[in-house]
C-alpha positions as CSV (number, residue, x, y, z in Angstrom):
1,M,-6.7,4.1,-3.4
2,A,-7.8,1.0,-5.3
3,S,-6.9,2.6,-8.6
4,N,-3.4,3.5,-7.3
5,R,-2.9,0.0,-6.0
6,K,-4.0,-1.5,-9.3
7,R,-1.9,0.9,-11.3
8,L,1.1,-0.4,-9.4
9,G,0.1,-4.0,-9.9
10,L,0.0,-4.7,-6.1
11,S,-2.1,-7.1,-4.1
12,A,-3.9,-5.7,-1.1
13,E,-1.4,-7.6,1.1
14,D,1.7,-6.0,-0.7
15,F,0.1,-2.5,-0.6
16,G,-0.6,-3.0,3.1
17,L,3.0,-4.0,3.7
18,L,4.2,-0.8,2.0
19,V,1.8,1.5,4.0
20,G,2.1,-0.3,7.4
21,A,-1.2,-2.1,7.4
22,S,-2.6,-5.6,6.7
23,G,-4.1,-6.6,3.4
24,Q,-7.5,-6.9,5.2
25,S,-7.3,-3.3,6.3
26,V,-6.6,-2.3,2.7
27,Y,-9.8,-4.1,1.5
28,L,-11.8,-2.5,4.2
29,W,-10.5,1.0,3.3
30,E,-11.3,0.4,-0.4
31,K,-14.8,-0.8,0.5
32,G,-15.3,2.3,2.6
33,E,-16.0,0.3,5.8
34,T,-13.0,1.9,7.7
35,K,-10.6,4.7,7.1
36,P,-6.8,4.6,7.2
37,R,-5.1,6.1,10.3
38,E,-3.0,9.2,9.9
39,K,0.3,7.4,9.7
40,N,-1.2,5.1,6.9
41,L,-2.5,8.2,5.0
42,A,1.0,9.7,4.9
43,A,2.4,6.4,3.6
44,I,-0.4,6.1,1.0
45,A,0.3,9.7,-0.2
46,G,3.9,8.8,-0.5
47,L,3.1,6.2,-3.1
48,R,1.5,8.6,-5.4
49,G,3.6,9.3,-8.4
50,V,6.0,6.4,-7.6
51,G,6.6,4.0,-10.4
52,K,6.3,0.2,-10.5
53,R,10.1,-0.3,-10.4
54,E,10.6,1.8,-7.3
55,V,7.6,0.2,-5.5
56,A,9.0,-3.3,-6.3
57,E,12.4,-2.3,-4.8
58,R,10.7,-0.9,-1.6
59,L,8.6,-4.1,-1.3
60,E,11.6,-6.3,-1.8
61,A,13.5,-4.5,0.9
62,L,10.6,-4.7,3.3
63,K,10.2,-8.5,2.7
64,Q,13.9,-9.1,3.2
65,A,13.9,-7.1,6.5
66,S,11.1,-9.2,8.0
């Protein structure tokens, strides 16, 4: 997960926003202290193979909606 987040150039906070979790949760997942819930796993899997441009567009839309 950390390698995918870094490949996309995302902070833990932004990655969390994209997958429906907090940045703190992302750090805990990456450290192996907790595991993502099923809904988060689906969102994480949905980011595989997605490019930086598309991720940036999704992130912008989420930030504008909140």
